[in-house]
C-alpha positions as CSV (number, residue, x, y, z in Angstrom):
1,M,107.9,141.3,244.3
2,S,110.0,143.6,244.0
3,E,112.8,144.7,247.1
4,T,110.4,147.9,246.7
5,D,107.7,146.7,248.2
6,V,109.5,145.0,250.9
7,K,109.0,146.8,254.4
8,R,112.2,147.0,256.9
9,I,112.3,146.3,260.2
10,N,114.2,146.4,263.0
11,L,114.3,144.2,265.9
12,A,114.2,144.2,269.6
13,L,115.0,141.1,271.5
14,Q,114.7,140.8,274.5
15,G,116.1,138.5,277.8
16,G,114.6,135.6,279.7
17,G,116.8,132.2,279.8
18,S,114.8,129.7,277.9
19,H,111.8,131.7,277.3
20,G,113.6,133.0,274.4
21,A,112.4,130.7,272.6
22,L,109.5,132.7,272.1
23,T,111.6,134.7,270.5
24,W,112.3,132.2,268.0
25,G,109.1,131.2,267.1
26,V,108.9,135.1,266.2
27,L,111.9,135.2,264.0
28,D,110.8,131.6,262.4
29,R,107.3,133.6,261.6
30,L,109.1,137.1,260.6
31,L,112.0,135.6,257.8
32,Q,109.0,133.8,256.4
33,D,107.2,136.4,255.3
34,E,109.0,137.8,252.3
35,R,107.4,141.2,252.9
36,L,109.6,141.9,255.0
37,Q,114.0,142.0,255.6
38,I,115.5,142.6,259.0
39,A,117.9,145.0,258.9
40,E,118.6,145.2,262.4
41,I,118.5,143.8,265.4
42,S,119.3,144.6,268.9
43,G,119.5,142.0,271.9
44,T,120.1,140.9,275.3
45,S,121.1,137.2,277.1
46,A,118.8,135.0,275.4
47,G,117.6,138.0,272.7
48,A,121.0,138.1,271.6
49,M,121.7,134.3,271.1
50,N,118.8,133.9,269.1
51,A,119.7,137.8,267.0
52,A,123.6,136.0,267.1
53,V,121.9,132.5,265.6
54,L,120.2,134.1,263.2
55,A,122.6,136.9,261.6
56,D,125.4,133.3,261.3
57,G,122.4,131.8,259.2
58,Y,121.4,134.7,257.3
59,H,124.4,135.8,255.9
60,R,124.9,131.4,255.4
61,G,121.9,131.3,253.1
62,G,119.4,133.8,253.8
63,R,115.4,133.7,255.3
64,D,115.8,129.7,255.0
65,G,119.6,129.6,256.2
66,A,118.4,131.7,259.4
67,R,115.4,129.2,259.9
68,A,117.9,126.1,260.1
69,S,120.4,128.2,262.2
70,L,117.2,129.2,265.0
71,E,116.8,125.5,264.9
72,R,120.0,123.7,265.3
73,F,120.6,125.8,268.1
74,W,117.5,125.4,270.0
75,R,118.0,121.8,269.7
76,A,121.6,121.7,270.5
77,V,120.6,123.7,273.8
78,S,118.2,121.2,274.0
79,K,120.5,117.6,274.0
80,A,122.3,119.8,276.6
81,A,120.4,120.0,278.9
82,L,119.4,115.9,278.7
83,F,122.8,115.7,281.1
84,S,121.7,118.6,283.1
85,P,120.9,117.4,286.5
86,I,118.5,120.3,286.9
87,Q,115.3,118.5,285.5
88,R,111.7,118.8,286.4
89,G,110.0,116.7,289.8
90,P,108.2,114.1,289.5
91,L,104.7,115.6,290.3
92,D,105.3,118.7,287.6
93,R,105.8,115.3,284.7
94,A,102.5,113.7,286.1
95,L,100.6,116.9,285.7
96,G,102.2,118.3,282.5
97,R,104.0,121.0,284.0
98,Y,106.8,122.7,282.9
99,S,107.9,124.6,286.3
100,L,111.2,123.5,288.4
101,D,109.7,124.9,291.5
102,N,109.4,121.4,293.1
103,S,112.6,119.6,291.0
104,P,115.3,119.0,293.4
105,G,118.1,119.5,292.1
106,Y,116.4,123.0,291.2
107,L,116.2,123.6,294.8
108,F,119.4,122.4,295.8
109,A,120.9,124.9,293.1
110,E,118.7,127.7,294.2
111,G,119.9,126.9,298.0
112,L,124.0,127.5,297.3
113,S,123.5,130.1,295.7
114,R,122.2,132.2,298.0
115,L,125.4,131.0,300.0
116,F,128.3,130.9,297.6
117,S,129.7,133.2,295.0
118,P,129.7,131.0,291.3
119,Y,133.4,132.3,291.6
120,Q,133.5,129.7,294.5
121,L,130.8,127.0,292.9
122,N,132.2,127.7,289.3
123,P,135.5,128.5,288.9
124,M,136.7,127.2,286.2
125,D,133.9,128.9,284.6
126,I,132.1,126.2,282.8
127,N,128.9,127.0,280.4
128,P,127.9,125.1,277.9
129,L,126.4,127.6,276.3
130,R,129.4,128.9,275.3
131,R,130.5,126.1,273.9
132,I,127.1,125.6,272.0
133,L,127.6,129.3,270.7
134,E,131.2,129.0,269.7
135,E,129.8,125.6,267.8
136,Q,126.9,126.5,266.2
137,V,128.5,130.3,265.1
138,D,131.2,131.6,262.8
139,F,131.3,135.6,264.4
140,D,133.2,136.1,261.0
141,N,129.2,136.0,259.6
142,V,128.1,137.6,262.2
143,N,130.0,140.6,262.0
144,G,130.2,140.2,258.2
145,C,127.1,139.8,257.9
146,R,125.6,143.4,255.4
147,P,122.3,143.0,255.2
148,I,121.5,142.5,259.1
149,T,123.3,144.1,261.7
150,V,123.9,142.8,265.0
151,H,123.9,144.4,268.4
152,V,123.8,142.7,272.0
153,T,124.5,144.3,276.0
154,A,126.3,143.4,278.7
155,T,125.7,145.5,281.2
156,H,129.3,146.9,282.7
157,V,129.7,145.6,286.3
158,N,131.7,148.3,288.3
159,T,129.6,151.2,286.6
160,G,126.2,149.7,286.2
161,R,126.1,150.7,283.0
162,A,125.5,148.5,279.4
163,R,128.0,148.4,276.9
164,I,126.8,148.2,273.3
165,F,128.6,145.8,271.0
166,S,127.9,146.4,267.4
167,R,128.9,145.2,264.0
168,G,133.0,144.3,264.3
169,E,132.4,143.7,267.8
170,V,129.9,140.8,268.0
171,T,132.4,137.8,269.3
172,A,131.1,135.0,271.8
173,D,132.6,136.5,274.6
174,A,130.2,139.9,274.2
175,V,126.4,137.6,273.8
176,M,128.5,135.9,277.1
177,A,128.6,138.9,278.7
178,S,125.2,139.6,277.8
179,A,123.8,136.5,279.4
180,C,125.8,135.9,282.2
181,L,123.6,135.8,285.6
182,P,126.3,137.1,288.3
183,Q,123.6,134.1,290.5
184,L,125.7,131.4,288.6
185,Y,128.2,132.0,286.5
186,P,131.3,134.3,286.5
187,A,131.6,138.3,285.2
188,V,132.8,137.7,281.4
189,E,136.0,139.7,281.3
190,I,136.2,142.1,277.9
191,E,139.4,144.3,277.2
192,G,140.1,143.9,281.2
193,E,136.4,144.8,282.4
194,A,134.2,143.6,283.8
195,Y,130.6,142.7,282.5
196,W,127.3,140.6,284.2
197,D,123.9,140.1,281.6
198,G,123.0,142.8,279.8
199,G,118.6,142.5,281.3
200,F,120.1,144.4,284.2
201,S,120.3,148.0,281.5
202,A,118.6,147.4,278.8
203,N,116.9,145.0,278.2
204,P,117.1,145.5,274.8
205,A,118.5,148.4,273.4
206,L,116.8,151.0,271.7
207,M,118.7,153.6,271.7
208,P,120.8,152.2,268.3
209,L,117.7,151.4,266.6
210,I,115.6,154.7,267.2
211,T,119.4,156.2,265.6
212,S,119.0,153.9,262.2
213,R,118.8,155.2,259.3
214,E,117.8,151.2,258.4
215,S,114.5,151.3,259.0
216,P,111.9,153.6,261.9
217,D,110.4,150.6,262.8
218,I,111.3,149.3,266.2
219,V,109.4,145.9,266.1
220,I,110.3,144.5,270.0
221,V,109.8,141.0,271.3
222,Q,108.1,140.9,275.1
223,I,109.2,138.0,277.1
224,N,108.9,139.0,280.4
225,P,105.6,140.0,281.7
226,I,105.1,143.8,282.1
227,V,102.3,143.4,284.3
228,R,100.7,139.9,286.6
229,H,97.4,139.6,287.6
230,E,97.8,138.4,290.8
231,A,100.3,139.7,293.8
232,P,103.8,136.9,294.9
233,R,103.0,135.6,298.3
234,S,105.5,133.4,298.5
235,A,109.6,133.6,299.1
236,R,110.3,132.1,296.0
237,E,107.2,134.2,293.7
238,I,108.7,137.7,295.7
239,I,112.2,137.2,294.2
240,N,111.2,136.5,290.5
241,R,108.7,139.6,290.6
242,V,111.1,141.1,291.8
243,N,113.3,140.2,288.8
244,E,110.8,140.4,286.0
245,I,110.5,144.2,288.0
246,S,114.4,144.3,287.5
247,F,115.2,143.2,283.9
248,N,111.3,145.5,282.9
249,T,113.0,148.5,284.0
250,A,115.4,149.4,281.8
251,L,113.0,148.8,278.8
252,I,110.0,151.2,280.3
253,K,112.3,153.7,281.2
254,E,113.6,154.0,277.7
255,L,110.0,153.6,276.4
256,R,109.0,156.7,278.4
257,A,112.1,158.8,277.0
258,I,111.3,157.8,273.4
259,A,107.2,158.9,274.5
260,L,108.9,162.8,276.1
261,M,110.9,162.4,273.2
262,Q,107.6,162.5,270.1
263,Q,105.2,164.4,272.5
264,I,107.5,167.9,273.0
265,V,108.4,167.2,269.5
266,A,104.6,167.1,268.7
267,E,104.1,170.9,270.8
268,K,106.3,172.4,269.8
269,G,105.7,171.7,266.0
270,I,109.9,170.5,265.2
271,D,110.2,168.9,262.0
272,L,112.8,166.8,262.3
273,G,112.3,164.8,259.3
274,A,113.0,161.2,258.2
275,A,115.6,161.9,261.2
276,G,112.5,162.2,263.2
277,R,110.4,159.6,262.5
278,T,110.5,156.9,265.1
279,Y,107.3,154.1,264.5
280,L,106.9,151.9,267.8
281,H,105.5,148.2,267.8
282,L,104.8,145.6,270.8
283,I,104.7,141.7,269.5
284,H,103.7,140.1,273.2
285,T,100.8,138.2,274.5
286,D,100.6,139.2,278.3
287,A,97.4,136.1,278.7
288,E,100.3,133.5,277.4
289,V,103.4,134.5,279.8
290,Q,101.0,133.7,282.5
291,D,101.5,130.5,283.4
292,L,105.3,130.2,282.3
293,A,106.9,129.5,286.0
294,A,110.2,131.4,285.8
295,S,112.2,129.0,287.2
296,S,111.4,127.0,283.9
297,K,113.5,129.7,282.0
298,L,116.0,127.3,282.9
299,N,113.9,124.1,281.6
300,A,115.4,123.1,278.6
301,E,113.7,120.1,276.9
302,W,112.5,119.5,273.5
303,A,108.6,119.3,274.2
304,Y,108.9,122.5,276.4
305,L,111.1,124.8,274.2
306,S,108.1,123.5,271.1
307,L,105.2,124.6,273.1
308,L,106.7,127.9,273.5
309,F,108.3,128.5,269.3
310,E,104.3,127.6,268.3
311,R,103.5,130.2,271.5
312,G,105.7,132.8,269.8
313,R,104.9,132.1,265.8
314,G,101.6,132.3,266.8
315,W,102.2,135.8,268.9
316,A,104.0,136.7,265.1
317,E,100.9,135.6,263.0
318,V,98.7,137.0,264.9
319,W,100.6,140.9,264.9
320,L,101.8,140.4,260.9
321,A,97.4,140.2,260.4
322,Q,96.7,142.9,263.1
323,N,100.1,145.4,261.9
324,F,101.8,144.4,258.6
325,D,99.7,147.6,257.1
326,K,100.7,150.2,259.9
327,L,104.6,149.4,258.9
328,G,106.7,152.7,257.8
329,R,103.2,155.0,258.8
330,E,102.4,154.7,262.3
331,S,103.5,152.7,265.8
332,S,100.4,150.1,266.5
333,F,102.0,150.0,269.7
334,D,100.2,153.1,271.7
335,L,102.7,154.4,274.1
336,E,100.7,157.4,275.0
337,H,98.2,154.0,277.2
338,F,100.5,152.8,277.7
339,F,102.4,155.1,280.8
340,D,98.4,156.5,281.4
341,D,97.0,152.7,282.8
342,P,99.9,150.5,283.4
343,V,97.7,147.5,284.7
344,S,96.8,147.4,280.4
345,P,100.1,147.0,278.3
346,S,99.1,148.5,275.2
347,G,99.6,146.9,271.6
348,G,100.7,143.5,272.0
349,C,98.7,140.2,270.2
350,A,95.5,140.9,273.1
């Protein structure tokens, strides 16, 4: 296949704890398709980790190197979780559920987090993910990877604004800041400034991809459900739904801004040339995230990560079959319909 036949795409990767293994599955399938070339990736939280691991692996060994690095990273995450006090309870294991809602360790930690801050509970800022990142990823490779540019988003604590770390700035600190949940870990300090999880301000940030000259196609890999088919009833369900809404709000706002811009350009007949082309695509299956409990974002058992990985590969497989020919020509994600009918998000892999 000649280089001119390859379609370049930009990726926007959401965060979501261990549910980031869904994104791993999507990335594995996209990397396997030689008709595609990933140009830029914007990632938040687990999406930022996937992005950094992918770029490092790609720099080392191309597509196969990226796929191998992603698998090695998620295996390391699962191995570290074996020593966590937060494990599934006997009932959930017996019923084959990966929820931690009945886990004594999870319930204990959840209760403590409502009474004490991480500065009290974890003053040494011990986070196994940092060790895994530093062992698995060479950030010189991430910043030096010429085919793929990585953007990582964190939330500036004092202002609430998103800070996007791009080529030359992507470090272990930047990725850890992007994944810093304030209930669990002290804020990550970078250049004397405190940062929390990027999901509060941009999950993920689309702006660096909109302004990119590498590709007009933005493929959003969404792993946090916008729609829940049943209203929450219990205290935990309500808290979890509030978190889901808050972590999707930034993305929805950016999508609204894009929709408004496209509407104005169309109505005014403005010709922006190549700069005015932005084609949006969404890889997401609403039905397949309904059964994923929010607490399972902390479950990193290999069987669970493997299940999520296979689901993600399946999403990408369906999306490629349905939408590959639209790349470079039109959006496969219908923004207008999305905002007209908020209870039925379109554009995913239904």
